[in-house]
C-alpha positions in Angstrom: 0.0 0.0 0.0 1.4 3.4 -0.9 1.7 6.1 1.7 -1.2 8.6 1.5 -3.5 6.2 -0.4 -7.0 5.5 1.2 -8.0 2.0 1.9 -11.4 0.9 0.4 -13.6 -1.7 2.2 -15.4 -4.1 -0.2 -19.2 -4.0 -0.2 -19.3 -7.4 1.6 -17.2 -5.9 4.3 -19.6 -3.0 4.9 -22.5 -5.5 5.1 -20.6 -7.6 7.6 -19.8 -4.5 9.7 -23.5 -3.5 9.7 -24.6 -6.9 10.8 -22.0 -6.9 13.6 -23.1 -3.5 14.8 -26.8 -4.5 14.7 -26.0 -7.7 16.7 -24.0 -5.7 19.2 -26.8 -3.2 19.6 -29.3 -5.9 20.2 -27.0 -7.6 22.7 -26.2 -4.3 24.6 -27.3 -4.6 28.3 -30.5 -2.6 29.2 -33.5 -2.6 31.4 -36.3 -5.1 31.1 -39.6 -4.6 32.9 -42.1 -7.5 33.6 -45.6 -7.0 35.0 -47.4 -10.1 36.2 -50.8 -10.8 37.8 -53.0 -8.2 36.0 -55.5 -9.8 33.7 -57.5 -6.6 33.2 -55.9 -4.8 30.2 -57.1 -1.4 31.5 -55.1 -1.9 34.7 -52.0 -3.2 32.9 -51.9 -0.3 30.5 -52.3 2.2 33.2 -49.5 0.7 35.3 -47.2 0.7 32.3 -48.1 4.4 31.8 -47.4 5.3 35.4 -44.1 3.4 35.8 -41.2 5.7 35.2 -38.8 2.8 34.9 -40.6 1.9 31.7 -39.0 4.9 30.1 -35.6 3.2 30.4 -36.6 0.2 28.4 -35.0 0.1 24.9 -32.5 2.9 25.8 -28.8 3.0 26.8 -28.3 1.5 30.2 -28.8 4.2 33.0 -26.4 4.3 35.9 -27.0 1.8 38.7 -28.1 4.6 41.0 -30.7 5.8 38.5 -32.1 2.3 38.1 -32.4 1.7 41.8 -34.1 5.1 42.2 -36.6 4.3 39.5 -37.3 0.9 41.1 -37.8 2.5 44.5 -40.6 4.7 43.1 -42.4 1.8 41.4 -44.5 0.6 44.3 -46.0 4.1 44.8 -46.6 4.5 41.1 -48.4 1.2 40.9 -50.7 2.3 43.7 -51.4 5.5 41.9 -52.1 3.7 38.7 -54.6 1.3 40.3 -56.6 3.7 42.4 -58.5 5.4 39.6 -60.1 2.0 38.9 -61.0 1.5 42.6 -58.1 -0.7 43.7 -56.7 0.9 46.8 -55.1 -2.1 48.6 -53.0 -4.1 46.1 -50.3 -6.5 47.1 -47.1 -5.8 45.2 -44.0 -7.9 45.1 -41.2 -5.8 43.5 -37.9 -7.4 42.6 -34.8 -5.9 40.8 -32.2 -8.3 39.5 -29.0 -8.1 37.6 -29.3 -9.9 34.3 -26.6 -12.1 32.8 -25.7 -9.5 30.2 -25.1 -6.8 32.9 -28.4 -5.1 32.5 -31.3 -5.0 34.9 -34.5 -7.0 35.2 -37.4 -5.4 37.1 -40.3 -7.7 38.0 -43.6 -6.5 39.6 -46.0 -9.2 40.7 -49.3 -7.5 41.4 -52.5 -8.8 43.1 -54.9 -5.9 42.7 -57.2 -7.3 45.4 -60.9 -6.3 45.8 -62.0 -2.9 44.5 -63.5 -0.3 46.8 -67.2 0.1 46.4 -69.6 3.0 47.0 -71.0 2.7 50.5 -72.8 6.1 50.9 -74.0 7.7 47.8 -74.9 11.2 49.0 -75.9 13.2 46.0 -78.3 16.1 46.9 -79.8 18.5 44.4 -81.4 21.5 46.1 -83.0 24.7 44.8 -85.4 24.8 41.9 -83.8 21.8 40.2 -84.8 19.5 43.0 -88.2 19.1 41.2 -86.7 19.0 37.7 -87.2 15.5 36.4 -84.2 15.4 34.1 -81.8 15.5 37.1 -83.4 12.4 38.6 -83.2 10.7 35.2 -79.6 11.6 34.8 -78.7 10.1 38.2 -80.5 6.9 37.2 -78.3 6.6 34.1 -75.0 7.2 35.9 -72.5 4.4 36.4 -71.8 5.6 39.9 -74.3 4.5 42.6 -74.4 2.7 45.9 -72.7 -0.7 45.6 -70.8 0.2 42.4 -67.1 0.0 42.1 -65.7 3.5 42.8 -63.9 4.6 39.7 -62.5 8.1 39.4 -63.7 8.6 35.9 -67.3 7.8 36.9 -67.0 10.4 39.7 -65.7 13.0 37.3 -68.5 12.1 34.8 -71.1 12.5 37.5 -69.9 16.0 38.5 -69.5 17.1 34.9 -72.9 15.8 33.8 -74.8 17.5 36.7 -73.1 20.8 36.1 -73.6 20.6 32.4 -77.3 19.8 32.9 -77.7 22.7 35.2 -76.3 25.0 32.6 -78.4 23.5 29.8 -81.6 24.0 31.7 -80.9 27.5 32.8 -79.6 27.2 36.4 -76.9 29.8 35.8 -76.5 30.5 39.5 -75.9 26.9 40.4 -73.0 26.3 42.9 -71.4 23.2 44.3 -71.7 23.2 48.1 -69.8 19.9 48.7 -67.9 17.6 46.4 -65.7 15.0 48.0 -65.1 11.3 48.3 -63.9 9.7 51.5 -62.2 6.4 50.8 -61.7 3.8 53.6 -59.4 1.2 52.0 -59.5 -1.1 55.1 -63.3 -1.3 54.8 -63.2 -1.4 51.0 -65.7 1.4 50.9 -66.0 4.9 49.5 -68.4 7.6 50.6 -69.5 9.9 47.8 -70.7 13.4 48.7 -72.0 15.8 46.0 -74.3 18.7 46.9 -75.5 21.1 44.2 -77.6 24.1 45.0 -79.1 25.0 41.6 -80.6 28.4 42.6 -83.4 29.8 40.5 -84.1 28.7 36.9 -83.9 31.4 34.3 -86.7 32.0 31.8 -86.9 32.9 28.2 -87.7 36.5 27.3 -88.7 38.1 24.0 -87.5 36.7 20.6 -86.1 39.0 18.0 -84.8 38.3 14.4 -82.1 40.3 12.7 -82.8 40.0 8.9 -84.4 42.1 6.3 -85.9 39.9 3.6 -88.7 37.8 5.2 -91.6 38.8 7.4 -91.3 38.3 11.1 -94.7 36.6 11.1 -93.3 33.8 9.0 -90.2 33.3 11.1 -92.1 33.3 14.3 -94.1 30.3 13.0 -90.9 28.3 13.2 -90.5 29.2 16.9 -92.0 27.1 19.6 -90.5 29.0 22.6 -92.9 31.4 24.5 -91.8 34.3 26.7 -91.8 33.0 30.2 -90.9 29.4 29.3 -88.2 27.8 31.5 -84.8 28.1 29.9 -83.8 25.0 28.0 -80.8 24.8 25.6 -82.6 21.9 23.7 -85.3 24.4 22.7 -82.7 26.7 21.3 -81.1 23.9 19.3 -84.5 22.9 18.0 -85.2 26.4 16.8 -81.8 26.7 15.1 -82.3 23.4 13.4 -85.8 24.3 12.1 -84.4 27.6 10.6 -81.5 25.8 9.0 -83.9 23.3 7.5 -86.1 26.1 6.0 -83.6 26.5 3.2 -83.7 30.3 3.3 -80.6 30.9 5.4 -76.8 30.4 5.0 -76.2 31.4 8.6 -78.4 31.0 11.7 -76.9 32.3 14.9 -78.7 32.4 18.3 -77.5 34.5 21.2 -79.3 33.6 24.4 -76.6 33.5 27.0 -76.9 34.4 30.7 -74.8 37.5 30.1 -77.8 39.0 28.2 -80.2 38.3 31.1 -82.3 41.0 32.7 -82.8 39.5 36.2 -83.7 35.9 35.4 -85.1 36.6 32.0 -82.9 35.8 28.9 -84.0 37.4 25.6 -83.3 35.5 22.4 -81.6 37.2 19.5 -81.5 35.4 16.2 -79.1 36.6 13.4 -79.9 35.3 9.9 -78.0 35.6 6.7 -79.8 34.7 3.4 -78.8 32.0 1.0 -78.5 32.7 -2.7 -82.1 33.4 -3.7 -82.0 31.5 -7.0 -80.6 28.0 -7.6 -79.9 26.2 -10.9 -79.3 22.5 -11.3 -78.0 20.6 -14.3 -77.5 16.9 -14.8 -76.7 14.3 -17.4 -77.1 10.6 -16.9 -78.0 7.2 -18.3 -80.4 4.5 -17.3 -81.1 1.2 -19.0 -84.8 2.0 -18.8 -84.7 5.5 -20.1 -81.4 5.6 -22.1 -79.5 8.9 -22.1 -81.2 11.6 -20.1 -80.7 15.2 -18.9 -82.2 17.4 -16.3 -82.5 21.2 -15.7 -83.8 22.4 -12.4 -84.6 25.9 -11.2 -85.6 27.1 -7.7 -86.5 30.6 -6.4 -86.1 30.1 -2.6 -88.3 33.1 -1.7 -90.5 34.8 -4.3 -91.7 37.3 -1.7 -91.4 38.2 2.0 -93.9 35.6 2.9 -91.4 32.9 2.0 -93.3 31.5 -1.0 -91.1 29.4 -3.3 -91.0 28.3 -7.0 -89.6 25.0 -8.0 -89.4 23.8 -11.6 -87.9 20.8 -13.3 -87.3 19.6 -16.9 -86.3 16.0 -17.5 -85.6 14.7 -21.0 -84.8 11.1 -22.1 -85.2 9.0 -25.2 -88.5 7.5 -24.1 -90.0 10.0 -21.6 -89.8 13.7 -21.0 -91.4 15.7 -18.2 -91.8 19.4 -17.3 -93.1 20.3 -13.9 -93.5 23.5 -11.8 -94.9 24.2 -8.4 -95.6 27.3 -6.3 -95.0 26.4 -2.6 -96.7 28.2 0.3 -95.5 27.6 3.9 -98.3 26.3 6.1 -99.4 27.5 9.5 -96.5 25.4 10.9 -93.9 25.8 8.2 -91.7 23.1 9.8 -94.2 20.4 8.9 -96.8 21.9 6.5 -96.8 23.3 3.0 -99.3 23.8 0.2 -98.2 23.5 -3.4 -100.0 24.7 -6.5 -98.5 22.6 -9.3 -98.6 22.1 -13.1 -96.9 19.6 -15.3 -96.7 18.0 -18.7 -95.4 14.5 -19.6 -94.6 12.9 -23.0 -93.9 9.2 -23.2 -93.1 7.1 -26.3 -91.8 3.7 -25.3 -92.2 0.3 -26.8 -95.3 -0.3 -24.6 -97.1 3.0 -24.5 -97.6 6.4 -26.1 -99.1 9.3 -24.1 -99.3 13.0 -23.7 -100.4 14.2 -20.3 -101.1 17.7 -18.8 -101.8 18.1 -15.1 -102.7 21.1 -12.9 -103.5 20.7 -9.2 -103.0 21.6 -5.5 -101.6 19.5 -2.7 -101.1 19.8 1.0 -98.1 18.0 2.6 -97.9 17.4 6.3 -95.1 15.9 8.2 -97.0 13.9 10.9 -94.0 12.6 12.8 -90.2 12.4 12.1 -90.9 9.4 9.9 -94.6 9.7 8.6 -95.7 12.1 5.9 -99.2 12.7 4.6 -100.1 14.3 1.2 -103.7 15.2 0.2 -104.0 16.4 -3.4 -106.6 17.3 -6.1 -105.4 17.2 -9.7 -107.1 17.9 -13.0 -105.5 15.6 -15.5 -106.0 15.5 -19.3 -104.3 12.6 -21.1 -104.1 11.7 -24.7 -103.0 8.1 -25.2 -103.1 5.1 -27.5 -106.0 2.8 -26.7 -105.9 -1.0 -26.7 -107.1 -1.1 -30.3 -104.5 1.4 -31.5 -106.8 4.4 -31.7 -105.9 7.5 -29.7 -108.2 8.8 -27.0 -108.3 11.9 -24.8 -109.6 11.5 -21.2 -110.0 14.2 -18.6 -110.1 13.2 -14.9 -110.5 15.2 -11.7 -108.4 13.0 -9.3 -108.4 13.5 -5.5 -105.7 11.4 -3.8 -104.4 10.6 -0.3 -101.0 9.1 0.4 -99.0 8.2 3.5 -95.3 7.6 3.5 -93.0 6.4 6.3 -89.3 6.6 5.8 -86.7 5.7 8.4 -83.0 5.2 7.7 -79.7 5.6 9.5 -78.2 7.3 6.5 -80.7 8.4 3.7 -77.9 8.5 1.1 -76.1 5.2 1.7 -78.5 3.1 3.9 -77.2 0.4 6.2 -80.5 -0.1 8.1 -83.9 1.3 7.3 -87.3 0.8 5.8 -89.9 2.6 3.7 -93.7 2.2 3.6 -96.1 3.8 1.2 -99.8 3.8 0.8 -101.8 5.7 -1.8 -105.5 5.9 -2.6 -106.8 7.9 -5.6 -109.8 7.9 -7.9 -112.3 9.9 -10.0 -116.0 9.9 -10.4 -117.7 10.4 -13.8 -120.3 12.9 -12.6 -117.5 15.1 -11.2 -115.6 16.6 -14.2 -114.3 13.2 -15.2 -114.9 11.1 -18.3 -114.9 7.9 -16.4 -114.8 6.5 -12.9 -112.0 4.6 -11.2 -110.6 3.9 -7.7 -107.1 2.7 -7.1 -105.1 1.6 -4.1 -101.4 0.9 -4.1 -98.9 0.0 -1.3 -95.2 -0.6 -1.2 -92.7 -1.7 1.4 -88.9 -2.0 1.4 -86.5 -3.1 4.2 -82.7 -2.8 4.3 -81.4 -5.1 7.0 -77.7 -5.4 8.0 -76.2 -8.8 8.2 -73.0 -8.3 10.2 -70.6 -5.5 9.3 -70.1 -6.4 5.6 -73.5 -7.6 4.3 -77.1 -6.4 3.8 -80.4 -8.0 2.9 -82.8 -5.9 0.8 -86.4 -7.0 0.6 -89.1 -5.2 -1.5 -92.8 -5.7 -2.1 -95.2 -3.5 -4.1 -98.8 -4.1 -5.0 -101.8 -2.3 -6.4 -105.4 -2.8 -7.5 -107.8 -0.7 -9.6 -111.6 -0.7 -10.1 -112.8 1.2 -13.2 -116.0 1.7 -15.1 -114.2 1.6 -18.5 -111.0 -0.3 -18.6 -110.4 0.4 -22.3 -110.5 4.1 -21.8 -108.4 4.1 -18.6 -105.3 6.2 -19.3 -102.0 4.5 -19.5 -100.6 6.7 -16.6 -103.0 5.0 -14.3 -102.5 1.4 -15.4 -99.9 -0.9 -13.9 -96.9 -2.3 -15.7 -94.0 -4.4 -14.5 -90.4 -5.0 -15.7 -87.3 -2.9 -15.7 -84.6 -1.5 -13.4 -86.7 -0.9 -10.4 -89.3 -3.6 -11.0 -88.5 -7.1 -12.3 -84.9 -7.2 -13.6 -84.2 -9.4 -16.6 -87.1 -7.8 -18.4 -87.4 -4.7 -20.5 -88.9 -1.5 -19.1 -92.7 -2.0 -18.6 -92.7 -5.2 -20.8 -94.8 -7.2 -18.4 -98.6 -6.8 -18.5 -101.8 -7.7 -20.3 -101.5 -7.6 -24.2 -103.9 -6.7 -26.9 -104.6 -8.7 -30.0 -101.5 -7.4 -31.7 -99.3 -8.6 -28.8 -98.6 -5.1 -27.5 -98.4 -4.5 -23.7 -101.4 -2.4 -22.6 -101.1 -2.4 -18.8 -103.3 -3.9 -16.2 -105.6 -3.2 -13.3 -103.5 -5.0 -10.7 -99.9 -5.6 -9.9 -97.6 -7.5 -7.5 -93.8 -7.1 -7.6 -91.3 -8.5 -5.1 -87.6 -8.7 -4.7 -85.0 -10.3 -2.4 -81.3 -9.1 -2.7 -78.2 -10.1 -0.8 -75.3 -7.7 -0.9 -71.8 -8.3 0.4 -69.0 -5.8 0.7 -65.7 -7.0 -0.8 -63.4 -4.0 -0.5 -63.8 -0.4 0.5 -67.1 1.0 -0.9 -67.5 -1.8 -3.4 -69.9 -4.7 -3.0 -71.3 -7.6 -5.0 -74.9 -8.6 -5.0 -77.2 -11.5 -6.0 -81.0 -11.1 -6.4 -84.3 -12.7 -7.3 -87.2 -10.6 -8.6 -90.7 -11.7 -9.3 -93.8 -9.8 -10.4 -96.7 -9.3 -12.8 -99.2 -6.7 -14.0 -102.6 -8.3 -14.7 -106.3 -7.9 -15.0 -107.8 -11.1 -13.7 -105.3 -13.9 -13.0 -101.7 -13.4 -12.0 -98.7 -15.2 -13.6 -95.5 -14.3 -11.9 -92.5 -13.6 -14.1 -89.1 -14.5 -12.5 -85.8 -12.7 -12.9 -82.5 -13.3 -11.2 -78.9 -12.2 -11.5 -75.8 -10.7 -10.0 -74.6 -7.1 -9.6 -71.9 -4.7 -8.6 -72.4 -1.9 -6.2 -70.5 1.3 -5.4 -71.4 3.4 -2.4 -70.4 6.7 -4.1 -70.4 10.2 -2.5 -73.6 11.0 -4.5 -75.4 7.7 -3.6 -75.3 4.0 -4.5 -74.5 3.2 -8.1 -75.7 -0.3 -9.3 -74.8 -2.4 -12.3 -76.8 -5.6 -12.7 -76.7 -8.5 -15.1 -80.1 -10.3 -15.0 -81.8 -13.2 -16.7 -85.5 -13.4 -17.2 -86.8 -16.9 -16.9 -90.2 -16.3 -18.5 -91.6 -14.7 -21.6 -90.8 -11.9 -22.5 -87.6 -12.1 -20.4 -84.1 -11.6 -21.9 -81.4 -14.2 -21.8 -79.1 -11.6 -20.3 -80.1 -8.0 -19.6 -77.9 -5.2 -18.1 -79.5 -2.8 -15.7 -77.8 0.4 -14.5 -79.3 2.6 -11.8 -78.3 5.4 -9.4 -80.0 6.7 -6.3 -80.8 5.9 -2.6 -82.1 2.4 -1.7 -85.1 3.8 0.1 
């Protein structure tokens, strides 16, 4: 080797050196901590968190003095770690040993013993809240009670919950007179003392709105708080939610804090910022029933200071186009009631029907409960359609209708559990501005049931029946058809039903359609499905048509997207038919 030249280590030498360093590092003496005797993972994890000696594990070996000092603190730290769970008298065997490699091995054998239980549960609510039922209900729900294991977290939860409830219900002068726990480890008992003097309960004062585009008379119909009512934060949240749901406002802020009180009366100040008044919607899509389709929507959120609205919608596809508009008037209770004056026109030209329909009418919608909705309507309908014999006919009908809908779902966009029920009764009488008489009742039900974390069962049943004085002149929009994406898959759109002499489907007086579908998630938001559908549209005797197949599902941000491959087992079913749909399951 020449003087001044640098020596180069081959690659294999570097690898060997690295391995030797790694082995040396692994073999370096250190501190090992063992905890025995605690089967409850909560206790074990808390002991590990409290033990300072655990901080030396996996690090360079501390000095002997440091290790001995850490070990000496361990017994007190274990006591402190177990007490929050009610264990005040544990038996601890602590041992510190030199290990063969020169490090240290700390072993703690722990018998937690019996937990301390609540002996005297002395919780007293005085003042106006003593007669306020929610306080008694809260105490009934608490984990801390006589005979329960005394856990510190339950004690903190109790204090926090009572103070929070006092604030929510307007006891702004509430004060804690006593809050202590006396623990007797020898007796295995804890005496809990919490005394809360609520003082007086504040009341609501006058309500004022800060906005300049809607009449106060409309906004006050959303409010259910009366001056003098006892203060309740839940009532404020309810009012804020109702105003948000009204679709008029981008911002809803309520100021009703105790700092605004005059004596024990708290006025309510509501600040409202308007949303954009006009809204436009555009959409393009495709469905195997309709083919390519497009949509244009327009909404005027408030036509005037009374909060009246205009909604209009144009939908165009290769087989069916609709134009609709409605003028919506808030009801006496605008949260749950609205009246709509509506008009619309439909044009349909499919393989099974041809019709032109114009409708004008009025309806009243009432939200009966959080799930049930009722709609009463009266429509004047004029429909020009192709009769069973191929001739065209124009029929005018004055149709009153009554419908009830129940919808309950954990997530209305992507449902994991929920159900839908619908009932509708409608008809017309020939003497009352109608060219014929009919009465029709229809009902539908659908259930989405989870099967574990990754599967769902979807069951659907729809049925309807019609009486009419003249079946041949009954408009096609009132007849029943089956087959298609949302009916019996494996069959073309509305291809199932009674036929005329030419073999054309003309629709029937009755229908029954059912479906059972199993869906299983495979990865992320993707699922596979298998299904069996059955149904018929008929006049006198039913002959169920069966369809079955498999499908792919994607729970997209805009709702479920479904792609199905189905086989129709009966005439006029297809050997294989693709169905593509988008939208909520309920």
